[in-house]
C-alpha positions in Angstrom: -57.2 -104.9 28.6 -58.1 -103.9 25.1 -57.3 -100.4 23.9 -59.8 -100.7 21.1 -61.8 -97.6 20.3 -65.2 -97.7 21.8 -67.1 -95.5 19.4 -70.2 -95.9 17.2 -72.4 -94.0 14.8 -75.9 -95.2 14.2 -78.6 -93.8 11.9 -82.3 -94.5 11.7 -84.9 -93.1 9.4 -88.7 -93.4 9.5 -91.6 -91.4 8.1 -91.6 -89.6 11.5 -87.9 -88.7 12.0 -84.4 -89.0 10.7 -81.8 -89.5 13.5 -78.0 -89.9 13.6 -76.1 -90.5 16.9 -72.4 -90.8 17.4 -70.9 -91.8 20.8 -67.4 -92.2 22.2 -67.5 -94.0 25.5 -63.9 -92.9 26.4 -64.6 -89.2 25.7 -64.6 -86.1 28.0 -68.3 -85.4 28.0 -68.4 -83.2 24.9 -71.8 -82.8 23.4 -73.2 -81.5 20.1 -77.0 -82.0 20.1 -79.8 -80.8 17.9 -83.2 -82.5 18.1 -85.7 -79.7 17.6 -86.8 -80.2 21.2 -84.8 -77.6 23.2 -85.4 -79.1 26.6 -84.4 -82.6 25.4 -81.2 -81.1 23.9 -80.5 -79.7 27.4 -81.1 -83.1 29.0 -78.9 -84.9 26.4 -76.1 -82.4 26.8 -76.2 -83.0 30.6 -76.2 -86.7 30.0 -73.0 -86.4 27.9 -71.3 -84.0 30.3 -71.8 -86.1 33.4 -71.3 -89.6 31.8 -68.0 -88.4 30.1 -69.5 -89.9 26.9 -68.9 -87.7 23.9 -72.2 -87.4 22.1 -73.3 -86.0 18.8 -77.0 -86.1 17.9 -78.7 -84.8 14.8 -82.5 -85.3 14.5 -85.1 -84.0 12.2 -88.6 -85.0 13.1 -92.2 -84.1 13.0 -92.1 -81.9 16.1 -94.8 -79.8 14.6 -97.1 -82.7 15.3 -95.6 -83.8 18.7 -92.2 -84.1 20.3 -92.9 -87.7 21.1 -91.7 -89.4 17.9 -88.4 -87.5 17.8 -87.7 -87.9 21.5 -88.4 -91.6 21.3 -86.4 -92.2 18.1 -83.3 -90.4 19.5 -83.5 -92.6 22.7 -83.7 -95.7 20.5 -80.7 -94.8 18.4 -78.7 -93.6 21.4 -79.2 -97.0 23.1 -78.2 -98.8 19.9 -75.0 -96.7 19.6 -74.0 -97.3 23.2 -74.6 -101.0 22.8 -72.5 -101.1 19.6 -69.7 -99.0 21.2 -69.5 -101.4 24.2 -68.5 -104.3 21.9 -68.0 -107.5 23.8 -67.8 -105.5 27.1 -64.5 -106.9 28.0 -62.8 -105.2 30.9 -65.7 -102.9 31.9 -66.9 -102.4 35.5 -70.4 -103.5 34.4 -72.3 -102.1 37.4 -72.8 -98.4 38.3 -74.9 -96.5 40.7 -75.3 -92.8 41.6 -77.5 -90.6 43.8 -77.7 -87.1 42.4 -79.3 -84.0 43.9 -80.6 -81.0 42.0 -81.7 -78.4 44.6 -84.8 -80.0 46.1 -84.8 -83.0 43.7 -83.0 -86.3 44.5 -82.6 -89.3 42.2 -81.0 -92.7 42.6 -80.0 -94.6 39.4 -78.5 -98.1 39.1 -77.2 -99.6 35.9 -76.2 -103.2 35.0 -74.7 -103.5 31.5 -75.8 -107.1 31.4 -77.3 -107.4 27.9 -80.7 -108.1 29.6 -82.8 -105.0 29.3 -85.1 -104.2 32.2 -86.4 -100.9 33.6 -87.9 -100.0 37.0 -88.9 -96.4 37.3 -90.6 -95.1 40.4 -91.2 -92.1 42.6 -92.0 -89.2 40.3 -94.3 -86.6 42.0 -98.0 -87.0 41.3 -98.9 -85.2 38.0 -95.3 -85.1 36.8 -96.3 -87.1 33.7 -98.7 -84.4 32.6 -96.4 -81.4 33.0 -95.2 -79.7 29.8 -91.6 -78.4 30.0 -90.1 -76.0 27.4 -93.3 -75.9 25.3 -93.3 -79.5 24.0 -91.5 -81.9 26.4 -94.3 -83.7 28.3 -93.3 -85.2 31.6 -94.3 -88.7 30.6 -91.5 -88.7 28.0 -88.9 -89.1 30.7 -89.9 -92.6 31.5 -90.3 -93.4 27.8 -86.7 -92.1 27.1 -85.3 -94.3 29.9 -87.2 -97.4 28.6 -86.3 -96.8 25.0 -82.6 -96.2 25.8 -82.3 -99.1 28.2 -84.0 -101.7 26.0 -81.9 -100.7 23.0 -78.6 -100.5 24.9 -79.3 -103.9 26.6 -79.0 -102.6 30.2 -80.9 -103.1 33.4 -81.8 -99.7 34.7 -83.5 -98.8 38.0 -84.3 -95.1 38.6 -85.9 -93.9 41.8 -87.0 -90.4 42.3 -86.5 -89.9 46.0 -87.8 -86.3 46.2 -88.5 -83.3 44.0 -91.0 -80.5 43.4 -89.9 -78.5 40.4 -90.7 -80.5 37.2 -87.5 -79.4 35.4 -85.4 -80.5 38.4 -87.2 -83.8 38.6 -86.3 -84.6 35.0 -82.8 -83.2 35.0 -81.8 -85.1 38.2 -82.9 -88.3 36.5 -80.7 -87.7 33.4 -77.7 -86.7 35.6 -78.1 -89.8 37.9 -78.3 -92.0 34.8 -75.2 -90.3 33.4 -73.2 -90.9 36.6 -74.3 -94.5 36.9 -73.6 -95.2 33.2 -70.2 -93.5 33.6 -69.3 -96.0 36.3 -70.7 -99.0 34.6 -69.0 -98.6 31.2 -65.7 -97.5 32.6 -62.7 -99.8 32.0 -61.4 -101.4 35.2 -57.7 -102.5 35.0 -58.4 -105.3 37.4 -61.1 -106.9 35.3 -59.8 -109.6 32.9 -62.2 -110.5 30.1 -66.0 -110.4 30.4 -67.2 -109.4 33.9 -69.6 -112.4 34.1 -69.3 -115.9 35.6 -71.0 -117.2 32.4 -68.4 -115.6 30.2 -70.7 -113.4 28.1 -72.8 -110.2 28.5 
């Protein structure tokens, strides 16, 4: 199995935001995040902590207009960084799943690092998409983050909210479930030789 470093730094600049993300897939979950959207920072730090992916995010966007652009652009760049850090995916487990509770909320997430992006997202409580958390994080952004991340990382991602009432818990449980599933999927498996696919490429 390759001992090659699985790190990446990706930058992206538009008229709406400037974003730089660094990841280390073999980290300890250290996070250093500043997006201008405090609740999103909290979610990304939780993602880092529970995935064991070291994560640094620096974003400067037009949050005075809306949090949407910055939140979306960070998710895009994070996905690109994870994809780059994975390299040819030799020796990884490939699949991961996790069911994570947060008080009354319960979320199941499944990941396939297959190179074929796809997202299924179901089960959020009625009205969750309209809730504003922390002043500028709208509930509908959760799904948008998952989609933007998965499509740019090249992963298939299924997220099912199995229960939940508190909007904060519903979102945070999704980030934590994604983190644990991602942790399992990108982990190196000493029994895997080469690319974990019958067709020889992911």
